[in-house]
Every structure is written in C-alpha cells, then in structure tokens.
Phi, psi and omega in degrees: 000153178230159173239134171251130171254117181251121179244131187208155175299136183300339178293345180260011185304314180298318180296318181292315179296320177298321178297315177300317179298317182295333178265007179060038173275111186259341183241125176200165173242134182238136168254108188289343181210112176230154180240160179167199178213148178237161182296317183263339183259345179077184183291142170225092183253006176055042177226183183293328182277316180237079183290164177100160179208166176247176171229165178219146176229138176245129178235129173247125183203178177290166187299323180297316181291318180291327175297316179299316180292319178301315179297322179293320177294319178299321178294317177300316179300317177297322181292318186267346184080185184267354185297312182282325174089116169206130180221150174237139178237129181254133179227151176282141174256110182281318179210157172202156176272146178075192181260166176292000000 
C-alpha cells in the first residue's frame, strides 16, 4: 500500500475533488485549511501579511491506484502551472489498522 499526500491551493479544491471522483477514490482524509510556504508559491500563512491558504488530502490505496492518482495530479500540475500550487508526495504504508 501507498499513501499520497496531496497539498494544493484552496482555490483548486473543486478540481482536486473532481479528480478523486473521476478516479473512483472513495476514501480519503482532508485537511481543509493548512498553512506553509513553497519554493515557487511563496508563503501562505492565512494572515494580512501573507494571505492565502492550502488544503491537504491523504489517500491510502493499493499501488496501482496511487500510481494512477499520482499521474493525474502531475497532469493537473502541468495544466495549471506552478503559480496556484499542487503537489503530491508518495510514502510507503508499512502497517495500518483496519481495511483500506
């Protein structure tokens, strides 16, 4: 199993959720508002000086599904460029309780 952590500008929320729906990803955990900074997008601290925020979604699935999702996120990133910001990080899931 693999885990994808997808971090994206909140302005892309509809696109990311639609992408998950189109790939039939039914289980995920979402953090609707996270702050931080990226190399190409700069700080997003959700305050008066550094406005804006990101969101994050975590998906745990089999390797075939996470590969498909990773490629779809990479394609979305290519389409929108780096200005709005969307990244996926893949990690191995060694153990988990329950089923996927």
